[in-house]
C-alpha positions as CSV (number, residue, x, y, z in Angstrom):
1,M,-34.4,-75.5,-32.4
2,L,-30.7,-75.6,-33.1
3,N,-28.2,-75.2,-30.3
4,I,-25.6,-73.0,-31.9
5,D,-23.2,-73.6,-29.0
6,E,-22.7,-77.1,-30.3
7,Y,-21.2,-75.6,-33.4
8,I,-18.7,-73.2,-31.8
9,R,-15.2,-74.7,-31.4
10,R,-13.2,-73.5,-28.4
11,V,-9.5,-73.2,-28.8
12,P,-7.5,-72.6,-25.6
13,D,-4.4,-70.4,-25.7
14,F,-5.1,-68.9,-29.1
15,P,-3.9,-66.4,-30.3
16,K,-1.9,-66.2,-27.1
17,Q,-1.5,-68.0,-23.8
18,G,-4.5,-67.6,-21.5
19,V,-7.0,-66.7,-24.2
20,L,-9.9,-68.9,-25.0
21,F,-10.8,-68.4,-28.7
22,Y,-14.4,-69.0,-29.8
23,D,-14.0,-70.2,-33.4
24,I,-17.0,-69.7,-35.7
25,T,-15.4,-71.5,-38.7
26,S,-17.0,-74.6,-37.4
27,I,-20.4,-72.9,-38.0
28,L,-19.4,-72.3,-41.6
29,A,-18.5,-75.9,-42.0
30,A,-22.0,-77.0,-41.0
31,P,-24.5,-75.7,-43.6
32,K,-27.4,-76.3,-41.1
33,A,-25.8,-74.1,-38.5
34,F,-24.8,-71.4,-41.0
35,T,-28.2,-71.3,-42.5
36,W,-29.8,-71.1,-39.0
37,C,-27.6,-68.0,-38.2
38,I,-28.7,-66.2,-41.4
39,D,-32.3,-67.2,-40.8
40,K,-32.1,-65.8,-37.2
41,M,-30.6,-62.5,-38.5
42,M,-33.5,-62.2,-41.0
43,E,-36.0,-62.8,-38.2
44,I,-34.4,-60.4,-35.8
45,Y,-34.2,-57.5,-38.3
46,A,-37.4,-58.3,-40.3
47,D,-39.2,-55.2,-39.2
48,K,-36.1,-52.9,-38.9
49,E,-35.5,-50.4,-41.6
50,I,-32.0,-51.1,-42.8
51,T,-30.4,-49.3,-45.7
52,A,-27.1,-51.2,-45.8
53,V,-25.1,-53.7,-43.7
54,A,-21.5,-53.0,-42.9
55,A,-19.2,-55.9,-42.0
56,I,-15.9,-56.0,-40.1
57,E,-13.1,-57.8,-41.9
58,A,-12.9,-60.7,-42.4
59,R,-15.3,-63.2,-40.8
60,G,-18.0,-60.5,-40.5
61,F,-18.1,-60.5,-44.3
62,V,-19.2,-64.2,-44.3
63,F,-22.3,-63.5,-42.3
64,A,-23.1,-60.1,-43.7
65,A,-23.0,-61.1,-47.4
66,P,-25.9,-63.6,-47.4
67,F,-27.9,-61.3,-45.1
68,A,-27.4,-58.4,-47.5
69,V,-28.4,-60.5,-50.5
70,R,-31.5,-61.8,-48.8
71,R,-32.5,-58.3,-47.7
72,G,-31.6,-56.8,-51.1
73,I,-29.4,-54.1,-49.5
74,P,-25.8,-53.1,-50.1
75,L,-22.9,-54.6,-48.2
76,I,-20.2,-52.2,-47.0
77,L,-16.8,-53.7,-46.3
78,V,-14.9,-52.3,-43.3
79,R,-11.3,-53.3,-44.0
80,K,-7.9,-52.8,-42.5
81,K,-6.1,-49.7,-43.7
82,G,-4.6,-50.0,-47.2
83,K,-6.8,-52.9,-48.4
84,L,-9.3,-50.8,-50.4
85,P,-8.5,-48.9,-53.6
86,G,-10.0,-45.6,-54.5
87,V,-11.4,-42.9,-52.2
88,T,-11.6,-44.1,-48.6
89,L,-12.4,-42.8,-45.2
90,G,-10.4,-44.1,-42.3
91,K,-10.4,-44.2,-38.5
92,S,-7.6,-45.1,-36.1
93,Y,-8.2,-46.8,-32.8
94,A,-6.3,-48.1,-29.8
95,L,-5.4,-51.7,-29.3
96,E,-4.1,-53.4,-26.2
97,Y,-0.6,-52.8,-27.5
98,G,-0.5,-50.1,-30.1
99,T,-3.0,-48.8,-32.7
100,A,-4.9,-50.0,-35.8
101,A,-6.9,-48.4,-38.5
102,I,-9.9,-49.3,-40.6
103,E,-11.3,-47.9,-43.8
104,V,-14.5,-47.9,-46.0
105,H,-15.1,-46.8,-49.5
106,R,-16.5,-43.3,-49.2
107,A,-19.0,-43.9,-52.0
108,D,-20.4,-47.0,-50.3
109,V,-21.7,-45.3,-47.2
110,P,-25.4,-44.2,-47.6
111,V,-25.6,-40.6,-46.2
112,G,-28.6,-40.6,-43.9
113,G,-29.1,-44.3,-44.3
114,N,-29.6,-46.8,-41.4
115,V,-26.6,-49.1,-41.4
116,L,-26.5,-52.4,-39.4
117,L,-22.9,-53.1,-38.3
118,L,-22.0,-56.8,-38.1
119,D,-19.1,-58.9,-36.9
120,D,-18.8,-62.6,-36.1
121,L,-17.7,-62.1,-32.5
122,I,-18.0,-59.1,-30.2
123,A,-15.3,-58.9,-27.6
124,T,-14.1,-55.6,-26.3
125,G,-15.9,-53.6,-28.9
126,G,-12.9,-51.5,-29.9
127,T,-13.0,-52.2,-33.7
128,L,-16.8,-51.9,-33.7
129,Q,-16.6,-48.6,-31.9
130,A,-14.2,-47.3,-34.5
131,A,-16.4,-48.5,-37.3
132,I,-19.5,-46.8,-35.7
133,H,-17.6,-43.5,-35.6
134,L,-16.3,-44.0,-39.1
135,L,-19.8,-44.7,-40.5
136,R,-21.4,-41.9,-38.6
137,D,-18.7,-39.4,-39.6
138,A,-19.5,-40.4,-43.2
139,G,-23.1,-39.5,-42.6
140,A,-24.8,-42.8,-41.9
141,K,-26.9,-43.7,-38.9
142,V,-25.7,-46.7,-36.9
143,T,-28.1,-47.8,-34.1
144,D,-27.6,-51.6,-34.2
145,V,-24.7,-54.0,-34.0
146,F,-25.0,-57.7,-34.5
147,G,-22.6,-60.5,-33.7
148,V,-23.0,-64.2,-33.8
149,V,-21.1,-64.6,-30.5
150,G,-20.9,-62.0,-27.7
151,L,-18.4,-61.9,-24.8
152,P,-20.2,-59.4,-22.5
153,F,-17.8,-60.0,-19.6
154,L,-15.3,-58.0,-21.7
155,N,-17.6,-54.9,-21.4
156,Y,-18.3,-54.3,-25.0
157,Q,-21.5,-52.4,-24.3
158,K,-19.4,-49.7,-22.5
159,A,-17.4,-49.2,-25.7
160,L,-20.4,-49.2,-27.9
161,G,-22.5,-46.8,-25.9
162,D,-26.0,-46.0,-27.2
163,V,-25.9,-48.7,-29.9
164,S,-28.2,-51.7,-29.5
165,V,-26.2,-55.0,-29.5
166,T,-27.7,-58.3,-30.5
167,T,-25.9,-61.6,-30.4
168,L,-27.1,-65.2,-31.1
169,I,-25.1,-66.5,-28.1
170,N,-23.2,-65.0,-25.2
171,Y,-20.4,-66.5,-23.1
172,D,-20.1,-64.9,-19.7
173,S,-16.6,-65.8,-18.8
174,E,-13.4,-67.2,-20.3
């Protein structure tokens, strides 16, 4: 069995002093580790009815794309405001210092469909919470969130409420 922890680089004081950044780009640089992550996702969701996978910009795209292709389901891009052309739906949310907004193409959201929401790392859950509300407001069902890395000490489950959260590895403190 592969120990995914060996492939996650830790970068102290990034993006600011006092933060320990868990960098998944080292997983992407190791085909064995990257393949293992996608294989594990396939295994975890093998029996789950999933209509589409929605991914948070930008590193979430990298894990969601091969999963969507293998499952034969659509990939929905959740992007920062102003990055998608055409008819979009948006949601604003609070950050530590200010606000941000995300959008999806309206036509990409399957009304009544079961959407798996995916990001590379789950920290406070704020962006994922906004994405859940956005997808649900568009008519999709979101019952599951997946992340390669989870930081449960930042209380993401509180932000995500009734959604089931699955991660491949958790870190319990900074």
